[in-house]
C-alpha positions in Angstrom: -0.2 0.0 0.0 1.2 3.5 -0.9 2.1 5.8 2.1 -0.2 8.7 2.6 0.9 12.2 1.8 2.6 13.8 -1.0 4.1 11.2 -3.3 6.1 11.0 -6.8 3.3 10.2 -9.4 4.0 6.6 -10.5 4.8 5.9 -14.3 3.7 2.7 -15.6 6.6 0.4 -15.7 8.9 2.2 -13.7 9.7 3.0 -9.9 8.9 6.6 -8.4 12.0 8.5 -9.1 12.9 12.0 -7.1 15.5 12.6 -10.0 13.2 12.2 -12.8 10.5 14.1 -11.2 12.9 16.9 -10.4 14.4 16.7 -14.0 10.7 17.2 -15.6 9.8 20.1 -13.5 13.0 21.9 -14.0 12.7 20.9 -17.7 9.3 22.7 -18.2 10.3 26.0 -16.2 13.8 26.2 -18.9 11.4 25.2 -21.8 9.0 27.6 -21.1 11.9 30.3 -22.2 14.2 28.1 -24.3 13.1 25.0 -26.1 16.9 23.7 -26.6 17.8 24.5 -23.1 14.9 22.6 -21.5 15.8 19.7 -24.1 19.1 19.9 -22.7 17.9 19.5 -19.1 15.9 16.4 -20.1 18.7 14.8 -21.7 21.2 15.4 -19.1 22.9 12.0 -18.7 24.8 12.7 -15.3 21.9 14.2 -13.3 23.4 14.2 -9.9 26.6 15.9 -11.2 24.8 18.0 -14.1 21.7 19.6 -12.6 23.2 22.6 -11.0 24.2 24.1 -14.4 20.6 23.8 -15.5 19.3 25.6 -12.6 21.7 28.4 -13.6 20.3 28.6 -16.9 16.7 28.4 -15.5 17.5 31.5 -13.2 19.4 33.5 -16.2 16.3 32.8 -18.4 13.7 33.8 -15.9 15.8 36.9 -15.1 15.5 38.3 -18.3 12.1 39.9 -17.8 9.3 39.9 -15.5 7.0 37.9 -18.1 10.1 35.4 -18.4 10.1 34.7 -14.8 6.4 34.4 -14.4 6.4 32.0 -17.6 9.1 29.8 -16.2 7.4 29.8 -12.5 4.1 28.9 -13.8 5.5 26.2 -16.1 7.5 24.6 -13.2 4.3 24.6 -10.7 2.4 23.0 -13.7 4.9 20.2 -14.2 5.4 20.2 -10.5 1.3 19.5 -10.3 1.8 16.4 -12.7 4.7 15.0 -10.8 3.5 14.8 -7.5 0.3 13.9 -6.0 -1.4 13.4 -2.7 -2.6 10.2 -1.1 -5.3 10.6 1.7 -5.0 8.1 4.5 -7.6 5.9 3.0 -5.3 5.3 0.0 -7.4 7.3 -2.6 -5.1 9.5 -4.6 -5.5 13.1 -6.0 -3.2 15.7 -7.8 -1.4 17.6 -5.4 -2.8 21.0 -6.6 -6.6 19.7 -5.9 -5.5 18.2 -2.5 -4.5 21.7 -1.1 -7.2 23.6 -2.4 -9.5 21.0 -0.8 -7.7 21.5 2.4 -7.7 25.2 2.3 -11.5 25.6 1.4 -12.5 23.1 4.1 -10.1 24.2 6.7 -8.6 20.8 7.3 -5.4 20.1 8.7 -4.7 16.8 6.9 -1.7 18.7 5.0 0.7 20.3 7.3 4.3 21.8 6.8 7.3 19.6 8.2 10.6 20.0 8.6 12.9 17.7 7.1 16.6 17.2 8.3 18.8 15.8 5.8 22.5 14.5 5.9 25.0 14.8 3.4 28.0 16.9 1.6 27.2 19.9 0.3 28.6 20.5 -3.4 29.3 23.5 -4.5 27.8 23.9 -8.4 30.7 26.2 -9.5 
Protein backbone atom coordinates (compact mmCIF):
# COMPACT_ATOMS: atom_id res chain seq x y z
CA UNK A 1 0.00 0.00 0.00
CA UNK A 2 1.13 3.51 -0.75
CA UNK A 3 2.01 5.81 2.15
CA UNK A 4 -0.30 8.73 2.73
CA UNK A 5 0.95 12.23 2.00
CA UNK A 6 2.73 13.83 -0.94
CA UNK A 7 4.11 11.18 -3.27
CA UNK A 8 5.97 11.12 -6.56
CA UNK A 9 3.59 10.18 -9.36
CA UNK A 10 3.93 6.61 -10.58
CA UNK A 11 4.74 5.99 -14.22
CA UNK A 12 3.58 2.63 -15.54
CA UNK A 13 6.42 0.12 -15.48
CA UNK A 14 8.84 2.33 -13.54
CA UNK A 15 9.70 3.02 -9.93
CA UNK A 16 9.00 6.57 -8.72
CA UNK A 17 12.14 8.66 -9.01
CA UNK A 18 12.76 11.98 -7.29
CA UNK A 19 15.52 12.71 -9.81
CA UNK A 20 13.17 12.13 -12.74
CA UNK A 21 10.49 14.29 -11.13
CA UNK A 22 12.96 17.12 -10.45
CA UNK A 23 14.33 16.87 -13.98
CA UNK A 24 10.83 17.19 -15.48
CA UNK A 25 9.92 20.19 -13.31
CA UNK A 26 13.16 21.99 -14.14
CA UNK A 27 12.94 21.07 -17.83
CA UNK A 28 9.43 22.51 -18.04
CA UNK A 29 10.56 25.74 -16.38
CA UNK A 30 13.56 26.10 -18.67
CA UNK A 31 11.63 25.14 -21.82
CA UNK A 32 9.12 27.91 -21.15
CA UNK A 33 11.82 30.39 -22.21
CA UNK A 34 14.25 28.22 -24.15
CA UNK A 35 13.21 25.06 -26.01
CA UNK A 36 16.78 23.92 -26.69
CA UNK A 37 17.79 24.52 -23.10
CA UNK A 38 14.74 22.58 -21.87
CA UNK A 39 15.74 19.65 -24.08
CA UNK A 40 19.25 19.81 -22.61
CA UNK A 41 17.78 19.40 -19.11
CA UNK A 42 15.76 16.35 -20.19
CA UNK A 43 18.81 14.86 -21.92
CA UNK A 44 21.25 15.39 -19.04
CA UNK A 45 22.96 12.02 -18.62
CA UNK A 46 24.69 12.70 -15.33
CA UNK A 47 21.86 14.34 -13.39
CA UNK A 48 23.50 14.16 -9.97
CA UNK A 49 26.54 16.12 -11.14
CA UNK A 50 24.98 18.12 -13.98
CA UNK A 51 21.75 19.50 -12.56
CA UNK A 52 23.27 22.59 -10.95
CA UNK A 53 24.22 24.15 -14.29
CA UNK A 54 20.62 23.74 -15.48
CA UNK A 55 19.40 25.70 -12.45
CA UNK A 56 21.83 28.47 -13.42
CA UNK A 57 20.38 28.41 -16.95
CA UNK A 58 16.83 28.56 -15.57
CA UNK A 59 17.72 31.52 -13.37
CA UNK A 60 19.31 33.39 -16.28
CA UNK A 61 16.28 32.76 -18.49
CA UNK A 62 13.85 33.84 -15.78
CA UNK A 63 15.87 36.98 -15.05
CA UNK A 64 15.41 38.32 -18.59
CA UNK A 65 12.10 39.94 -17.70
CA UNK A 66 9.16 39.76 -15.33
CA UNK A 67 7.19 37.95 -18.04
CA UNK A 68 9.96 35.37 -18.34
CA UNK A 69 10.03 34.90 -14.56
CA UNK A 70 6.28 34.37 -14.50
CA UNK A 71 6.36 31.99 -17.47
CA UNK A 72 9.11 29.82 -16.01
CA UNK A 73 7.43 29.78 -12.60
CA UNK A 74 4.03 28.82 -14.00
CA UNK A 75 5.56 26.08 -16.13
CA UNK A 76 7.42 24.70 -13.12
CA UNK A 77 4.28 24.72 -10.96
CA UNK A 78 2.26 23.01 -13.68
CA UNK A 79 4.94 20.35 -14.08
CA UNK A 80 5.17 19.92 -10.30
CA UNK A 81 1.42 19.27 -10.22
CA UNK A 82 1.95 16.50 -12.78
CA UNK A 83 4.91 14.94 -10.98
CA UNK A 84 3.47 14.83 -7.46
CA UNK A 85 0.15 13.81 -6.00
CA UNK A 86 -1.45 13.45 -2.59
CA UNK A 87 -2.51 10.11 -1.13
CA UNK A 88 -5.20 10.27 1.56
CA UNK A 89 -5.08 8.04 4.63
CA UNK A 90 -7.68 5.82 2.94
CA UNK A 91 -5.33 5.32 -0.04
CA UNK A 92 -7.22 7.49 -2.49
CA UNK A 93 -5.01 9.56 -4.76
CA UNK A 94 -5.55 13.03 -6.19
CA UNK A 95 -3.47 15.73 -7.85
CA UNK A 96 -1.51 17.69 -5.26
CA UNK A 97 -3.01 21.05 -6.26
CA UNK A 98 -6.53 19.60 -5.82
CA UNK A 99 -5.66 18.28 -2.36
CA UNK A 100 -4.26 21.67 -1.31
CA UNK A 101 -7.28 23.54 -2.66
CA UNK A 102 -9.68 21.18 -0.84
CA UNK A 103 -7.75 21.46 2.41
CA UNK A 104 -7.72 25.26 2.29
CA UNK A 105 -11.40 25.50 1.39
CA UNK A 106 -12.50 23.05 4.08
CA UNK A 107 -10.10 24.19 6.80
CA UNK A 108 -8.74 20.64 6.96
CA UNK A 109 -5.53 19.90 8.80
CA UNK A 110 -4.73 16.87 6.62
CA UNK A 111 -1.90 18.83 5.03
CA UNK A 112 0.84 20.34 7.17
CA UNK A 113 4.30 21.79 6.84
CA UNK A 114 7.18 19.78 8.25
CA UNK A 115 10.91 20.27 8.44
CA UNK A 116 13.09 17.51 7.04
CA UNK A 117 16.63 17.42 8.35
CA UNK A 118 18.96 15.86 5.80
CA UNK A 119 22.53 14.73 6.00
CA UNK A 120 25.15 14.79 3.34
CA UNK A 121 27.96 16.71 1.82
CA UNK A 122 27.15 20.01 0.15
CA UNK A 123 28.67 20.28 -3.33
CA UNK A 124 29.47 23.72 -4.71
CA UNK A 125 28.03 23.79 -8.25
CA UNK A 126 30.64 26.21 -9.59
